[in-house]
C-alpha positions, 0 to 999 in steps of 0.5 A: 689827409683823408683816410679813404685814399690810403685805404682804397689804395691799400686794398687795390695793392693787395687785391692781387694777393687774395690767396697765398699761391701754392709753391711749385717745388720744381721752380722754387727751392727754399734755400736759394729760390731756384729749382734743380739746375743742370749747369751743363744743359744747353741754354743754361744761362737763360734757363737759370735766369728765367727760373730765378726770376720765376722764383722771385715772382713767387716770393713776391707773391708770397710776401704780399700774401703774408703782408695782407695777413699782417705777418710782417716778419715773414713778408719781409723775409720773402720780399727781401729774398725776391729782391735779391733774386731779381733786383731789376723787377720794379714790382718787387721794389713796389712791394718792398715799398709797401712793406716799408710803409707798414713798418714805419720806414718811410725813407726806405719806402720812398727809396724803393718807390724811386727805384721802381720808377727808375726801372719803369718810369711809365708804369701808371699803377706805380705812379699812382701808388707813389703819389698816394705815399707822397700825399700821405706824407705831406708832399701834396704837390709832388703827389698830385703831379704823379697822380696826373702823370698816371691819369694821362698815361694811355695804359692806365685803365682808370684815369678817373680814379687817379684824378679823384685821388689827386682831389682827395690829396688837395682836400687833405691840405685844404686846397679846396678849389684845386680839389674841385677841379680834379673831381670835375676831371674825374667825372668828365672822364667817368660820370658813373664813378661813385667815389668822385661823385661822393668826394665832389658832393661832400666838398660842396656840402662842406662849403654849404653848397647844399643844392649842388651837392644834392643834385649831383647825388640825385642825378647819379642815383637815377642811373647808377647803383647807390652806395652807403656813403652816398645815401648817408651823405644825401641824408645829411644834406637833406637834414641840413635843408630841413627836408624831412621827407627826403631824409626819410627816403634816403634813410630808408634806402640806406637801411634797406639796401645796406643794413649791415653797413657802417653807415647804416649803423652810424645813422641808427646811432645818431637817431638814438642819440641826436645830441 
C-alpha cells in the first residue's frame, strides 16, 4: 500500500483541528458535558438536547485535537464522552474510527465507520475515509467501490481526489491497468491536480513509458505550479532517458524552488553517493 494515500487522508481528517478550541463553560461541564440546565424552563427538552449535542461537538473537537497532538489517552476520553452524549452523530463515530485505527483496534474502527455510514450513508467525506481504511487493510475492491461512490456524489467537492485515491489503492495490489484508468478519470475531472499527475506519471515511469511520463509532467508544469515530487520524478525520468540537460534543469528547479524539501535533500544525497 502506497503510504501517500494514508498520509494525505490523515492530514485532511485532522486539518479541521489545527488548534484546540476554547471550551465555553456555559455550554460544557466537565462532569456530564452539559451546562447549567433549568428543567423547569419552557422548551427545556429541546434546549437540553441542543446543549448536550453542542457539548458533544466540543468534546469531539477536543478529542481530535488531542489525537493530532498524539495524546491518545485524553483523545479517547473526550471522544468516548462525545459518543455517549450524542450517539447519533456520524462525525463522532468517524472520529472514533480514526482513534481506533491509531490504537491498532481495526475491528472497532471498521464498526465505527459502518455506524457512521448507517447514520449518514451519503456523506462523501466519510465514504472517502472508510475507503482509505479498507484499502490500507487489504480490502481493495471494497475500498475502490467506496471511493467511486464518493467521487460520483454531487456534494463531494473534489471527486478527482477520490479517483486518485482509488488508483493508488489499485497500485497497492499491483492492478496497474485499473490504477491507470482511475488516474485518467481524475485528470479528466481536474487536469491541474498535481497528485494525479504524479501518480499517473510514476506509474508510466515504473512501466518504462518514459516519453509519456515526461510529456505529462512537462505539460502540467507549463501552466501550473511545480511540486517537489514532480520535479524529482522528472529528474529521474530524464536520467533514465540519458538526457543530461533536462536532468540539470529539473534538478536546478528542485534546488531553487524547494531547497528544504525531502526531495531536494534526497537528490543531493544521491549525487554524493551515486552508487
